Structures are given as structure tokens and as C-alpha cells.
N, C-alpha and C positions, 0 to 999 in steps of 0.2 A: 403521422405522428398520431399516439395511441390518447384516449381521450384523459386530462388532469386538470387538479385543481389549478387556479389560476395563479397562488402563490408558488406551486410548483412549476408553471409555463414561467413566469418570470425569475425563478433563481436559475431555471439551464439557459436561461438567455442571457441572465445577467452572468451567467459564469462562462457562459462560449466569448460573451465580447471579454471582461478581463482577462481571461486562461488563452482565449485563439484572437484575440482583435478582430473580431466578426461583428457586423454591422446589426443592430436587431431593434425590436418596437418592444418599449415596459407599456403594460398595462395598468391601470388603473389599482392603486390599494389602499385601502385606509392605512391610520396607524398601525391596529392591532396586527393587520396581515404583515406592515412590515417588520415588524419585531419579530413576528412566525416566523417568515422569511428570514429573518438576521439569525435566531436561532438553529434554526435548520442549518445554515452556512457554517455555523460554529460547531454544530454537529459532526459534521462531514469533512473539518479543518480545512475550510473553504473560502473562510471569511473575508480573506486580505486580496486573492481571487476575484471573489462576488463584488467586492469593494472596487475594486477595478473598475467592475462592467459598470455600479455607478454611475465611477468620477465619467468615465467614458458616455454614459448616456445622462451625463446632468443638463445637457441642452433640452431634452426632453420634458414637457410638462408632466408624465404622469412617474418621472425618473426622482421627483423629490423627496426625499424621506423625512420623516419628522425632526427638528431641528435636535432632540436630546441625544436620539438613535446613531444621528449623524456624527456629532459628538462621541458618541460610546463606541460608534464603530471605528471612526477613523484612532481612537489611543488605542485601540485592539489592535491594529494595521501596524500602528506606530512598534506595538510591545511586541509583535512578530518580527518586525523586521531587526528590532534589537535582540530577538533571541535567535534570531538565526547570524548577525552579525560574530557575537559569541560563538556559537556552534562551529562557524566556518573558520574562526582564528584557532580554535581547539582543534579540529580538525588539521590545519593545516602544520601546527608545530606535531601531533601525532604521526601524522606522514613524515614527517621529516625525521621525526625521533626514530619509526621504525625503518624508514630508509636508512637510516646510519646504523642501525644493528640488522640490516641484511637481512628481512624476515620477509620481504616484498606485500609491501600492505598494499590490497584491492579493494577499494570503496568499493560497495555496496549499495542499494537502494534508493531512497531518498534525495541525500545530497550528493549523489552521483547527476540522480534525473535533473534535480533543481536549476541543473548546470542551463538546463535547455529551457528553459521559462523566459520568454520576457524580461521577468521581474525576478530575478532567480529570488530576491529577500522575500520576497510574499507567496510564496511553495510552504508552510508550515510545516518548521523542522521535526526531524521525531528523534531518535538515536542516532549516535556515531555509528554504521555497520561497516567494519571492516573485514573481511575475508585474506584469509592466511593457505595458500593454496599447499601448502608441504605443512608437513606434521611435526617435522624439528623446529623449523619456523615458529611456526603456530603457536606449540608449546614455550618457545622462548619467551614469543610476546606474551602470553598468558604470567608466565613469570613474572617480568618487568610490573604488569599489571597488578600480579597479587601485592607487591613488595611497593609500589607507586599509589597504586588507588587506596579510598577513603574506606568503599564499600565495594565486595565482589560475590559475585553468587555463580552457579549453575545453573538458568533457568530449564536448559534442555543437555540431551549431548549435543557435544563436537561445539560449546559455545561458551561462553562467557561475558557475562552482566558486571560493569564497576562503573563507577562515579568519578570522573577525574575534572579536578578547576571547577566541580560545580555545573556539566557536561555526562548526561548517561553515553555510554559508550558499549557496544557488543563488538564480539571478536568470533568468529568465526571460520570451523574449521573445514567445514563446508557448506558453496552456497547457496544451499537447497536441500532440502530434503523431502522425502513424502516417507508416510506410513506405510506405505506397502511394499515390500521388502523386495520383490522383485521388481516392482517400478523405479525405486528408488534406488535399487543396485543400477540400474540403465539410464538413469540422470545420474547418477557420477561419474559414469563411463561416458557418459555425452559431455560433463565439465571437464573433466579432465584431459579426452581429445582436445577437447575447443581451445585448452588452456594451451597446452603443451604443443599444439600445431599453428600458432599463430604468434605474429608479433605483439608486443605489449598496447594495449591501446591506450590514450591516455586526456584525463579533461586538467583544468584547471581551479584549482577553490582556493579565495584569496593568495592570487598570483601565485599559488603553488604547485606547481606539476604533479597529476596525481593519477595514479593508475587505476582503468575500470575495465569490465568486461568487454569480450567483444561485440557488437552492435546485437549481432547474431543470437548472440549467447543471452544479453540483458534484457530483450525482448522475450524470448521462453523463458527467463527465471522471473521476468514481469505479468504473464500469462499465469504461471505458474503460482505467486504470491497472490495474486489478486481472486484464484479458486480455489484456497487456503483459506484463505480470508472470508469470502461469500460462504463455504459450505461451515465455518464458525462463527461468525457473526454476522452477515449479511453482506450489501455490497455496499462499498466501500468509495465516494463521489472522486475523493481525493486520487485515488486508487487506478479511478477511471478515468482523469483526466489526466493523468500521470503519463495513460498508457496511450490517452490522444495525444497529448506532448509528445510521445516519445515518437509516432507514427509520424507526425508532421514533420520534426522537424530532424528524428535521421532514421526516418522508416527507407529514405535511398541508400544507406547505408548498410542494410540488413540482405542477406540469403532468404527467400523465402522457401524458397525452393527444398535448402537444407532446413530451414524450420518446418515447413512440413514433413519430413521425414523423422524428424523428433517427436513432434507430434502424433504422429503415427505413434512411433514406439512407445511412446509413452500416455497413448488413450484419448490427448487433450483436447481433441479435437471439438465433441460439442461443448466443452467450458469454454474454448478458443470463440468457438459460435456464439455463446451467450454473451459474452462481451464484447465483442461484434457490435450483437444486436443493442446495448446498451449505450453504446457510443454512435448510432445512426440512431434511435431513437430519440436517445435524451442531448446528445451532444452535436447534433446535425451534422456526422461524417457521412457520406456517401461509401455503399458496397465498396464502386472501385480503388476508395483511399485504404483499403483495410485487404489485404491479398493474401490474409489465413483467413476468411469468412467466405461462405458459400453462396452468392449473390440469390439461389433458387431457392434456400432453404427460409423457411419460417420458424421463425425463435419467440414465443410469447413472454414477453416478461412482465407480466401483469404482477402475475405471485411476488416478483423482484419487487411492483415498486409495493406493496402491502405493507411490507414492513420495511422500507429504504427508510421512513421521512415518520416512523415514529422516537418521538425525543427520551423513550428512554426505552433502546431496546436491548432483550436480554443476553447475556456475553456467556459463550461458554466457561470464561475465566469465574464466572460467578455462582457456578455448582460444582461443588464438590464433598465426597461421601467424608461422612463424620462420625466416630461412636461413641452410643450415648450410653447413659448410665449401667447398664445393661450390657448384652450380648451382641443387641440388633443395632443397625448401622442405618443411618438414615440421611437423606440427602440435604443440605446445609439451605438449599433455593430450590426447594420442589417446582415451583413455576418454570422456572430458570431452567432446571432440566429435563422440563417436558417440552419448552420450548424448540430446545435444542435438541430433543429427537425428534420433534416434527419438521426441524426445519433442517436435519440430515436425510430424513426419507423424504423431505422435496425435491434436494439434488441427489440423488441417487441416481437417477436416469441420467444424468450426467459427466459423471463417472463413477460408475459403481463399483472399482476396485479400489481406488483412494478411497471412498465415502465410506463404506464401509469398516475400512481399518483405521480411518481417520479419526470415526465415531468412539470407537473401541479403544483407540491410542487413548483419546480426551477421559474415555471412564478412565483409564487404568492409571493415569495421571492424577485423578480426582482420591482414588482409592488411598495412595501415600499418604494422605491427611489422615489416615485412620491411625487413631493411639495404639500403638503396642502395647 
């Protein structure tokens, strides 16, 4: 394993213990370092999973937290559980509602993956993401949301975002998209063919039978989402943990020959290799657990580690172009814009076709903020 700070080593060990049930040895930390570790777990939305690791290692002398931090952390975990319970209730209500409308709702992303965890309530919930594979039914679902939700907006094409009973929900007319037109056309064909040629797959959320994507397509889209997030924001340990959980719990149901074919058509191999390297270097996976990873290929993740633990990372959403009093246009957050330029360049070699168009797609979206 690559050299890293003791705080980071303990963070990964506790995450492995909490999420994957591994037995690990904790190194001694000062009170300040324990607080720093907690902050990093919050930064990556894995605090409840890391807390599970703390509890699993509680018999170890060096895993004893300062009492105030222990209480604060425990309270945060209980709040995560409560939020997840609320999200699951609303999700089951929406699924039943849309099934009655015969719109064929398919659960995407976090809430479908959460069901694979030993403690699903400890995976930090985000939005409820629902995919409607047929355009007519998708518009019908959007019309319902426009009438019944408190706020609605379209963050991007082929989607609708709204708040319903206090929970954020997003409708997707496409399960995933790429900014490169040719690659995106290939991706949409893959998604359409896979859905039309396979029987529906299901999971249970709050005792409600809920349709999800096939395991092979789910893994492809997980790799793509991670790729897009890394290009725009940097590595998310929450998403990398999701990937590891999926491989451990559902990997045996994936057609990796089909996945390799899709990956080749989409040019995704290098970014998949990077994600595999993160699993082996940070979460203790063996190469033979990751069929999409080339065992003889070396991937340097030192540049990833450099930005992974900055407590305030620059996000693409932090910069946009605005028009000043004159005719000149300026960036609202110049440092964030420069960070994004450097960041995109760093990952260009992994996915050149998509990295290039992704950067300019973000650039074009930022121009929409200019006053006319």
C-alpha cells in the first residue's frame, strides 16, 4: 500500500471494518487527530459507516475516542438513520404511486445500492432517483410532480428535480448520460437494449417491491457515475465504497464479458482501472475480486490522494460566469475555475473524448448565468 498519514490509514481501516466487516488494527491517535478523522468521514458522507468500524474495534485500546466526540458522532449516526427511514418511506410511497399510474419507475443510484449494505440505514442518503425508461410515461410522471410537488426545476436536460413531503426527488428520462455525443448515443443504445432484452429485476425498500436495473447495467452506470464525479469533483469515498459493496454482494450476478464489451465501446477501461486501483490500494480488495481490472497494469493514485482529503475541495458548481457592469465577463470564483481547469487536465489521459467535452459542457452551462 502507498505511504499515507496515520489519520488516513485509520480512516480506511475503520471504513473497511464498518462497511465490509473486516478485522483491522487501529493505530494510536490524539484527540485532535480523531476529530480530524471524523471531519474527513463527514466530508465523504461515510461517517456512519466509519462509526460502525469504531464500534467493531471498540475492544482495542487505541480505538477509544474522546468522550465528547463519541457522543457527537453517535448523534450524527442516529440523525443519518432517521433521515434514511424518512427517505425510504417516501420512496415506497412514490414507487406505489407511480406503479398505479403504470409509468414503470426504476430506482437508480444510492437507495438501490444501500439495500446491499449490512446496515442500509448507515449509508448516507441523497436524493431519490427514479428512472422512467419510456418517454410518454416519463412525461406523465413529470406532470404529476409539477402538480403535487412544492418546488420543481430542471437541473439538466432529460430530468426533473422537486421536493415532495420534505424529500428531494429527481426524475430521469435517461438512466445516465455522457457529454460526448457519439459516446452518449452508444450509451443510450446499451441502456435501451439491456432493459428491453431482460426481465425486470427487483429489490425491496421499506417492504415495497421496487424495480432496479440489471446487475451488469447497474455496475456499468456505477463506473460511469464515478468517472463523471471524479472528473468534476474528485474521488468520493462514498461512491468507491458503493462500488466495493456491489462487487462483494452482487458481483457474482454480473456478466463481465458483456461489461467488458460495453466498456470497450465507451472507452471506459482506463477510468475503470483507476477505480479498481482505489479499491485495492485503499479498501484492501484483491485484484481477482475486480474482473474489470487488469492485474498487470500499474495505476498511480498519488495525484488522487493529494486532493481527496482537502477539507474544502473546489467544486465545479462553485464557479460560473457573470457579466459585470460593462461588457466584460468574469468568473464568480476564479480560483475554483482554475482548479477545475487543472483538475480536468489531470484526468484527460484516462478518458480523453469525454473529459474534453465534459469540461466545455460545464463551461457552457456557466455561461447561462450571464445576464442578457
